[in-house]
C-alpha positions as CSV (number, residue, x, y, z in Angstrom):
1,M,73.9,65.1,-31.2
2,S,74.7,64.5,-27.5
3,P,72.9,61.7,-25.6
4,L,70.6,64.4,-24.1
5,G,69.7,65.9,-27.4
6,D,68.1,69.3,-27.1
7,I,68.3,70.3,-23.4
8,G,64.6,71.2,-23.5
9,A,61.7,68.8,-23.0
10,L,62.4,67.1,-26.4
11,G,65.9,66.0,-25.2
12,A,64.6,64.6,-22.0
13,F,62.0,62.5,-23.9
14,E,64.7,61.3,-26.4
15,V,66.7,59.9,-23.5
16,L,63.6,58.2,-22.1
17,S,62.8,56.6,-25.5
18,E,66.3,55.3,-25.8
19,K,65.8,53.5,-22.5
20,G,62.7,51.9,-23.9
21,D,60.2,53.9,-21.9
22,K,57.0,55.1,-23.4
23,S,57.7,58.3,-25.4
24,P,55.3,61.1,-26.3
25,L,57.2,61.5,-29.6
26,G,55.1,60.9,-32.7
27,D,56.1,59.0,-35.8
28,S,57.7,62.1,-37.2
29,G,59.9,62.5,-34.1
30,A,58.2,65.7,-33.1
31,L,56.9,66.1,-29.5
32,E,53.1,66.0,-29.5
33,A,50.9,68.0,-27.2
34,Y,53.7,69.7,-25.3
35,K,53.1,73.3,-24.2
36,D,55.0,75.6,-22.0
37,I,52.9,76.4,-18.9
38,P,53.6,79.7,-17.2
39,E,55.0,79.2,-13.7
40,Y,55.2,75.5,-14.1
41,C,57.3,74.3,-17.1
42,Y,59.4,75.7,-19.9
43,S,61.2,73.9,-22.7
44,A,64.6,75.7,-22.9
45,T,66.8,75.4,-26.0
46,F,70.4,74.3,-25.7
47,D,71.5,77.9,-26.5
48,E,69.4,79.3,-23.7
49,V,70.9,76.9,-21.2
50,A,74.4,77.6,-22.5
51,K,73.9,81.3,-22.0
52,K,73.0,80.6,-18.4
53,D,76.2,78.7,-17.8
54,F,74.3,75.4,-18.1
55,S,72.5,76.1,-14.9
56,L,69.2,74.1,-14.6
57,V,67.8,76.1,-11.7
58,P,64.1,76.4,-12.6
59,S,63.8,80.0,-11.6
60,K,66.2,81.0,-14.4
61,Y,63.7,79.8,-17.0
62,I,60.3,79.9,-15.3
63,E,59.0,83.3,-14.2
64,F,57.4,83.5,-10.8
65,V,54.5,85.8,-10.4
66,N,54.1,87.2,-6.9
67,R,50.4,87.1,-6.2
68,D,50.9,88.7,-2.7
69,E,51.5,92.1,-4.2
70,N,47.8,92.6,-5.0
71,I,46.5,91.7,-1.5
72,D,44.9,94.4,0.6
73,F,46.7,93.7,3.9
74,D,44.3,95.6,6.1
75,E,41.3,93.9,4.6
76,K,42.9,90.4,4.9
77,M,43.9,91.0,8.5
78,K,40.3,92.1,9.4
79,D,39.0,88.9,7.8
80,L,41.4,86.8,9.7
81,Q,40.6,88.6,12.9
82,G,36.9,87.7,12.5
83,E,37.7,84.1,11.7
84,F,40.0,83.7,14.7
85,T,37.4,85.4,16.9
86,E,34.9,82.7,15.9
87,L,37.4,79.9,16.4
88,L,38.4,81.1,19.9
89,K,34.7,81.4,20.9
90,A,34.1,77.8,19.7
91,E,37.3,76.6,21.5
92,A,36.0,78.2,24.8
93,A,32.7,76.5,24.4
94,S,34.3,73.1,23.7
95,R,36.6,73.5,26.6
96,K,33.7,74.3,29.0
97,D,31.8,71.2,27.7
98,L,34.9,69.0,28.1
99,L,35.5,70.1,31.7
100,K,31.8,69.5,32.5
101,V,31.9,66.0,31.1
102,F,35.0,65.1,33.0
103,K,33.5,66.5,36.2
104,E,30.3,64.4,35.7
105,L,32.4,61.3,35.2
106,G,34.1,61.9,38.6
107,Y,37.4,63.0,37.1
108,E,37.2,66.8,37.5
109,I,40.0,68.7,35.9
110,R,41.0,71.8,37.9
111,L,42.9,74.5,36.1
């Protein structure tokens, strides 16, 4: 077996354990509590990696789910419009208060 063992998660942990690091391998040598997590991690076999010309680009093994496809664009823009309207009103009030304070201190700001 190569120093990397199986190219998947098991192989990576075998290398770590050879270096003396803490290993999640049990007494049987089996990886304990590992699970593939969609969109996060995947344990590829040597054969899978070989079929992909030994490329380790994550997107070749982990499927990305585009969550933007189910967004109602018009509804989202109307929500954002309302939020920005409130923010701009608050900004105008803060600006007015700030200009007033500077004027009261004798350091009027003229725009």
